[in-house]
N, C-alpha and C positions, 0 to 999 in steps of 0.2 A: 527489449529493455530488460535485461536480466538482472537479478540481484540474488544473493543466496548464501548458503554454506554448510552447515555442520551436521545435520542429523542423519539418521538412517535414510537410505535412498528413497524409500516409499513413505517415510513418516510425514504426518501432517499435523499441524496445530490448528485446531478448529476455532480457537478463540478469536482470531482476527483474520481468518483466511478468506480471501476473495475466491470466487468459484469459476469453473471452466467453460470454454467455448464449445469444444467438441470432444467426443471420446477419442482415445488414441487411434492412430491411423489404421492399425490392424482391425479395429472394430467398425470402421466407417468406410463405405465404398467411396472410390475416388470421385464419383459424380456428386456425392453428398457434400464432400469437402469443397467442391468447386461451385456449389449451388448458391445463387444470390439469396439475400435475406428477403424480408417482407417488402413488397413493392409499395411505393407511394400510391394512394388512391387516385384514380383518374379524375375524380371531381375535386381534388385538393391540390391544384397545380403549385400552390405556394407553400404547402405544408402548414397553413394556418389552422385548418380544421384539426389536424393532429395535435398541434401545439395547444389549442384551446381545450381539446379533450383531455390532454395530459394535465393541464393546470386546473381543470374543474375537479380533480380528485383531491385538491388541497382542502383541509378542514379549518374553518375560521378560528375555532377555539385553540388551535395550536400556535397561533401567532398573536402578536400584540395588535390592539385595535388600530393604532396609528399607522402601522405598516400594512394592515389588511385593507383598509379603505382604498388607498390608491391602487392596490393590486386588483381589488374587485372591480373598480371602475375601468381599469385597463383591460381586464378580462372580458367585461361586458362589451366594450368597444370592439375588441378583437373578434368576439363572437359575431357581432353584427357585420363586420367586414367579411368574415369568413363565409357568412350566409349570402352575401351579395354576389350575384353572378356577374355583375358589371365592375366589381372591384379591380382596380389596376394593380400591377406589380408594385408600384410605389406605395399605394395605399395599404396593400397587404404587408409590405416590408415595414412600414411605419407602425402599423398595429402590432405586428409581431415584436418589433424592437421595444415598443412601449410595455407590452406585457412581460417580456423576458426581463427587462430592466426592473420593473416593479416586483417581479418574483425574486430577483436577486437581492432586493431591499427588504424582503420579508424578515421580520425578527421573531425568533421563537418566544413563546410565552413562558417557557420554563428555562432552566439553566442547562438542560441536556444531561448527558451521562458520559462517563469515561468508557472508551472502548479500547481493547488491547490489540496492539500491533506486534506480531511476533516475526522476527527475521530468521534467516538461516534455515528456511524450510520452503518447500513448494507451497504456493498459494492456490486456493481454489475459489470459485465464485459461489454464489448463494445456492446453486443447484448441485454443488459438489464436484464440478468439472474443473479441469486445470485452467488457470488463467494463462493465456498465451498473448503477451503484450510487450514484445521487445521494442526497444528504441523508440518509444512513444512519448506520451505526456498526458497529464490530467488537466482538464479545463472546466471551469465552472460556468455554465450557461443557466441563467435564471437561478433557481435554488438548488440545482443538482450538479454534482460533479460527474464528468464523463472521462473515462480512461480509454485512450486509443493507443494502438501499437500494432506490431506485425506478428503474425503467427507464421513461424518458419517450420518446415518439416523437421529440421534438426532438433527443435525444442521437444518434439514428441519422442525422438530417439533418446535424447539425453535424460528425459524424465523416466523413461523405461529402464535405462541403464546408465546411471551417472558415473561410470568408472572409466571412461575413456573420452577422447575428443571426437567431434563430428564436424571436421573442417569443411567437408564438401556439401553438407546438407543445408544450403542457404536458399533453397527454392521456397517461394512464397505460397502459403496456403490461402491466407486472407488477411484483411485488416479488420479485426473485431473492435467492438465498442462495448464497454461496461458502464453501468451507472451506479451511483451511490449518493446517499445523503450524509454519511458520516465518515467517508474516506477509509472505511474498514471493511464493510460488507458490500461486495460488488456483485451486481446482477448483470448477467450477459444479456445484451439487447439485440445485437445484430452483427452481421458481417457487412460493414458499409462498402467494402470493395472485395472482390474475389479474383481468382485467376482469370475469369471470363470477362472482367470489367474492361470495356473498350477504352483505349487511350489513343494517342495521336498516330498518324501514318499507318493505320490498320493494325496496330499492335494491341495487345492486351497485357494485363499484369503478368500473365504467365510467361510472356516473352521478355520480361525484364531480367537483366543479368544481376541486378542488385536493386533492392528496395528497402529503405529503412530510414530511421531518424525523422520522425514526423511530428506534426502538431496541427492544431485546428484553430482557426480564427472565425469569429462571427462578423459578417459585414452588415452594418446597420442600414445601408442604402438599398441593398438587394434582398435582405432577409435570408441570405444564404450562409451556410457554414462551409468554409473553405479549408480543405486539408492540403497541407504542403508537405511533400515527402521527397526525400533524396532518392534519385533514381538513375539507373544506367540502362538505357534501352536503345536498340537500333544503332549501337556504336556511339551513342552520345550520352554524356553526363549532364544532369541538370536537376531542376526542381520541378516535380510534377505536381500540378494543382488540380484537385478534384473538388466537387462541390455538391452539397445536399440541402434539402429543404428543412430538415430537422437534424438535431445532433445524432439521431439513430437511423435516419433513412438511408437508402442506397445512394452512394455518391457517384457522380458521373464526371466525365472528362471536362476540364475547364481550359487548361493551357499547360504547355511544357516549355520552361524557360531554361535554356542552356547556359546563359551567361548573366551574371549579375554585374552591372556596371561597377567598375573600380576593383573588382576582384581579379587577380592575375590569371585565374584559371576558370574553365567551365566547371559547372557543378559546384558542390560544396564538400568540405571536409568535416562532416558532422554538423548538424543543425538542430535547433529547437525553435519553437514559437513562443514569444513573450508578449503578453498583453498588459499595457500600462494602466494606471489608475483611471486615465481618461478614456479608456476603451480602444485606443489606437494599438495596432498589432505590428509586431516586428519579427523579422527572421534573424536569429543569432547564429552565426556560422563562421567557419574559417575557410580559407582557400583550399582546394582539394589536394593539390600536390605540395608537399612540404608543410602545409598547415601552420605556417609561421605568422600569419596575419589574421586578426580577428575583426569581424564586421558586424554592424547592426544596420539592417535594411528595413525600411518601412514597406508594409503592404500597400498597394495602391488603394486609396480610400474609396474610390468609386465602386469597385467590385471585388477587391482583394485578389484579382487574378493576374497580377503582375507584382514582381518584387522590384522596388525602386533602387536606385544606386546605393551601394553600400557605403557606410561611414566607418572608416577604420578606427578601432579603439585600442588595439594592441598589436605589437610586432616583436618577434623574438623567437624563442624555441618553438618547435612544432608542438601543437596541442590538439587534442580531440575531445569530443564530448562537450562541445560548447553550449553553455546554458546561462540564463540570466535570472536573478531574483532581485527584489527590492525590499529593503529593510530600513526602517527609520529614515525614510526620505532619500537613501542612497541606493544606487544601482550597483550590483555586483556581477561581474562576468566570471564564471568559474569553468575550468577545463582540466583535463588530465594529461599526463605524459603521453607522448606519441610512441607507443610500442605494441600495437596490435591489441587484441581483445583483452589485454591484461590491466591490472589495477595499479593505482598510484595515489599519491597525495593529490589534493585539489589545489590548483593554482588560481589565485584570485586577482582581478584588477577591479578597483572600486572607483566609482565616479567622483570627480572632483568639482563637478558643477551640478546643476539641477535638472539635467535632461539626459535621457537614455542615449542620445546620439552626441553627447558632449565629450569632454575630455575625461581621461581615466588615469589613475595612478599606475606606477610600475607594479610588476607582479610580486605577490607574496603567497606563502603557503597558508591555506586555511587551517587555523588552529584546531587540533583535535583529529586531523586526518593522518598524522604522522605515524602513530603507533601501529596501525593495522591497515594502512593504505585505504583510508576512507571506508572502513568496514568491509574491506576486500571488494571494492567496486571502482568503476570509472564514474565520472560525472554523467548523470542521466538527464534529469530535469528537476525543477523545483515547483512546489505548490505553496502558495501563500494563502493562509487562512486568516481572515479578519474577524476575530472573535469579539464577544461582548466585553471580555476582560483584558484580552491581549491579542496581538497579532503573532502568529507563529509561521515560520518557514519550514517546510518539510523538504528535506533532501531525498530524492529518489535515485538511489545508486543503480548504475548499469553494470550488472555482473554477467558478462557473456560467458557463463561457466561452461556451456556446451562447446565452446570453441577454445577457451583457455584451460579448461579442466582444472580449475583451482577453487572448487566449492560446489556445494549441492544446493540447488534451488534457483530462484530467480530474483525475487523482490527483496530489496533492502532499503527500508525507509527509516530515516532518523531525523530528529528535530535539530534546527539551527536557531541559536539565540545570539543576542548581542552581548559580548563581554567586554566592557570598556569601549574602546573605539572601534573594535573589529568583531566580526561574527565568529561564533564558536560552534564547531561540529561536535555533536554528542554521539559517540559510538556506542550504542546500546543494542543488545540483542532482543530485548523486549521492552516496550514502553506503552503507556496509556495516554489516550488523547481525547479531549472533549472538543468536538468540532464547533459547538455552539459558543463556548466561552473562549476557545483558543488555547486553553491550558493543557499542559502535559506533565507527566511524571514517570519515573522509572517503574517498569513493571515488576511484579513479584518474582518472576522467573528469570530476570536479567542475569546474564553471566558477566561478572565484573572483570574477568581476565580478557585482554585484547589479543587478537590473533591467536586464539586458543587452539585452533586446528591447523596452524602453521601453513595457511593457504595464501597469505598475502604476497609472498615472493613468487614471481612468475618463473624463476629459474633456480637451479641449485646454487646456494650461497653458503658462505662460511660465517656469516653473521645474520641471524634470522631477525626479520623485521619485528620490532616491539620487544625484543629480548636482548639483554646485555650479557655478553660472554663473561664467564667467570674463570675461564681457563680450560685447557684441554681442547680437543677437536669437537666442533659443533657444526652441524649442517642440517638442512631440511631434506632428508633423504626421501627418495621415491618410495611410495607404498605405505599409505596410512590406513587407519581403521576403516572397515567397510568399503575398501577399494578406493578411498580418496587418494589424491595425488601425492601429498606430502605428509611427513611426520618429522618430529624433532629427534635427531640422533646425537648422542653425546658419548664420547670415548670415556674410558676409565678415568675417574676424578674430574671429568668435564662437567660444566654446569652453566646455567643461565639464570637470570633473574628479571623480574618485571616489577616496577614500582607502579602501583595503582594509586593515583593521586587522591582519590576521595571515595571512601566507602561509608555508608551510614552505619551507625551503631546497631548491632543486632547479632543474631545467631546464624551461622553459615554452614554450608556443606562444601567441602573441597573434594574434587574427584579428578581422576585421570585414567586413561587407558595406557597400558605399557606392555612391552615385550622385551626379551633379552635378559641381561644380567640385572642385578639389584640396583636400586636407587631410592630416592626420596624426594618428596615435594614438601617444602616448609612454607607456612604462612606466618608472617610476622605482622602484628598489629601496630598501630600508631603508638601504643604505650610500651612497645618492646616485647610483648607477650608472643610466644611461639607455640605452634602446634605442628606436628610432623606426620605426614602420610607416608608410610613405608611402602616401597615397591619391591616385593620379592621377585626373584628371577622367574621367568616364564618363557616357554618356547613360542607361545602364541599370544595374541592380544587378550589381556585381562583387565577388567575395570576394577579400580580400587577407589574407595571413598572414605572420608573422615567427617563425621557429623558432630554437631554440637559445638562448633567453634565460635566462641564469643569474641567479637571484634568491637573496639571502640570506634567512634567517628574519627575520620582522618585518613591519612595515607596508610596503605598496606603494601607489603612486598611478598611476592611469590618467588621462591627459589626452587629450581629443579636441578638435581645432581645425580650423576651416575656413581655407583660405589663398587660395582662388580668389575671383574677383569675384562669382560667382553663389552662393557658399555651398555647403554640402555636406550630404547627408542620410546618416546611418549607421544601421545596425541589426545585430542579432545579434552584439554584441561578445562576445569569448570570451578568457579566460585560463586555460589548462588545463596542468597539469603533465604532462610527457611522460617522466619518468624514475622515476616512483614506482610502477611496476607495469604490466604489459602485459595482464593479464587481470583480470576480476573475481575478487578474492582469495577463496579458500575456497569456490568453487562445487563442488557435489557432483552427480554424474550417476550414478544407479543403473542397473545393467545391465538390470533388469526394467521400467524405465519409459520409455515412448516420449518422444522419438524414437529412443532406443537400439534397436539391432537385435541379436538373439541368434540365430545359426544353430545351433540346438539346442533345448533346453528350458529354461524357467524353473522351477527347483526350489527346495525349501525343506526338504529332508530332512536337511541338515547344519546344525547350530546355529552361531551366531556371526555370521551375515551381518547387514547393515543393510538397511533398507527391508523389502520383502516377499518377497525371494527373490534368487537369483543365476543367472547364465548357466552352464548345463552344456552346453558346446558339443559339436557332433557330432564324433566321433573321425575326423577326416579333414583332410588338408592343405587349407588355405584356408578352412575353416569358421570364419568370423570372428565377433567381437563388435565392434560399432561404436557410438561415442558421437558426439553432436552437441554441440560445445563452443563457447560464445560468448565472444569476446574483445572487450574495450572498445577495444583498439588493436592494431595489428600489432606483433609482437615475439616473443621467446622466452618460452615458458611452461614451468613445472615441472608435470609431471603425475604423479599417484600412482595406481597401479593396485592395488587391493586384491584379492588372490587366495588360493586354497588349492590345494595340490597334495599329495594323500595317496597318490600312486601307490606301490603295493607294490614296484615295481621300483626305486624310488629315483631314477628318471630325471627330469631337468628337461624342461620343455615349452617349447621356444623358439617365438618368433613374430616375424613382421615387423611393424614399426610403419608404418602407412600413413596419412599426413596429407593430406587433400584429394586423394586419389587417387595420391599419390606415395609410394613407399617411402623412408622417411628413416632407417631403422636397424632393429636387431633387439633383442629383449629375451628374457632367459631366466627362466622361472618355475620356480625350483628347488623341490624338495620342502620342504614346510612342517612335515611330521611327522604330518599327518592331514587329512582333508577338513573337519574342523571347526576346524582351526588356520589362522588367516588371517594373511597378511603383506602388506606394501605394497612394491611395486617402483616406484622413482622414475625418471623419464626426462624429458628436455627435448625440446621440439619448437617449431618456428617456426610461429606461427599468424597468419592474416590477421585484420584487424578484422572483427568480425561473426561469422557462423556458420562453423564448421569441422567436418569429419568426422575423427575419430581412430579408426582401425580396427586391431585386433590379429588378424593372420592366422597360424594355426599352420603350422609348416613340416614337421611330422612327422605320421605317421598316427595318433598318439595324440591329436592335437587339442590344444586349449588346456587350461590349468588352469581350475578353476572361477573365474569372474570376478564379483566382488561389485559393484564400482563403480569410477568414476574421479573423482579430485579434482584441482582446479587450485589452485595455491598461488603 
């Protein structure tokens, strides 16, 4: 499932980057890459003990009382069943289903925080390793999101050198799974299947000619998690079904289904798994050859190990990347143009009745995907978040950049909203999301120019996607900045423009890379005001930027022209607001979670903390707690330190504030009334762009107050 684009090949944005499964291939022995993950315990045949152990880590004070009570009751029952040696499979499945359902209904006691999602870069997991998760999906089981996909050998090669194609490297390494509570920070859990995983007819995953486009369904009757993956093995195309006892356990062979009734071909032509509001699971797919027909097939309810006859919901041009989402009571089938690993607009059919297997409208283009071909992606999958304030659909774009070579990175996630009668795709390079409330907003480092890296078109064209020709010869010539595939070339007096429909009022910076003869980039505001970025001639790539551009709210136009006799080539155009916030808003850093450092112990004996504990610092001068804070831009940030001071003496506990090694001030942590009574102390600090250290050093022998977390706002 790739998504990606624009930055330096090895650049990473830590603000919202998920973390990796394994080290690059060169650093890992082949046996290690093929090794299975943690095995299910022999005394836990149903995975119920592992499920109970996981849910026992939940903290009651983090949830509302009304939602906690039924969860606690279901957890107690599940624990009793798990301890019973005579419990049947049906009893274990019922207990597991009850506790998973209750966990999914847990409501947070607070309103959560906004987390930053940054596209156009490689994503990492919480351990700093690459996320390898192509062609997969994100599924919520209980109160946790799980991300499954395929780790291909070619993804490692592309990450190491994203300046060429890797068409032949489609061998499977494993199927990893990552977990997250906020859809931004992803923890690697396990390789649920590896090359040595046995499947039908004596085969293993290593013998598959192709494996991809997968999803996972939970079966309430068996208590099993069933993974459906598109496969070509032993000369046959079909849907391979694997199953596991928990979302992260080792999955084993269940069934291989070559034909879905009513489909004219064996196998599928791209597929995803969709779970409806009533818990029923469906396979969304097209026929394999031609892909002109779209189907919705139900998983067999008894065990999810068969795909029932397909109901045709569309017929017409060939489409791939078939996926489904539901918004405001309507079902939407989305797919991309059929032309190999490349990008396109999203084509949508919407339900005209009230069921997922009912009738659908004719096809139309999803608004917002036209200017940059869906943020330079194919349809991947969708995630629906039901928040306390609103429901939000997340489009997860599939950028197979290592095969199409039209962008750097993998993951491209953007929000979808309802505008009038139809959904709207928001092509943003950075945005912020609150998984608790379901709210989202544009991020402070968002680039308002669409297709800024000239990567949307899959071939050389004379009219570049998202840019209107103003005369002269214009093309997306091969050879962009940092080895990227394309750049924008204009002959003498040639030019293009792009109208940006809406920019918020503020101060902006306009920048571009260019080489060749002279040119200019002009930004025109909604009030007609203009600023010009001059491009002098240069034999090599040079970056130019214009700062302090005041723009009013409304439409803006970016015009790029060549003025020298030899024409000019530009790439990596950028229009970023510089006054709308200096750090990723709403980032939370727990004192017990690396890379935070606590000189003392991580304790949990006083209630009311967030996360899994708090820092109880050593009672000594200088025994510090330190946080690593990421800032999108340099500037002053507001920091909130959550603490408790229940000292019987009533004395405050002062500390020095040390930022990036320099003491910038002091803060006094006054008595809060008890060690379980928490308060937040606000302070400001100047941060550098990127990673910063914020350290609190006590100045008395009593040491620090108990420190729960640090928030940026």
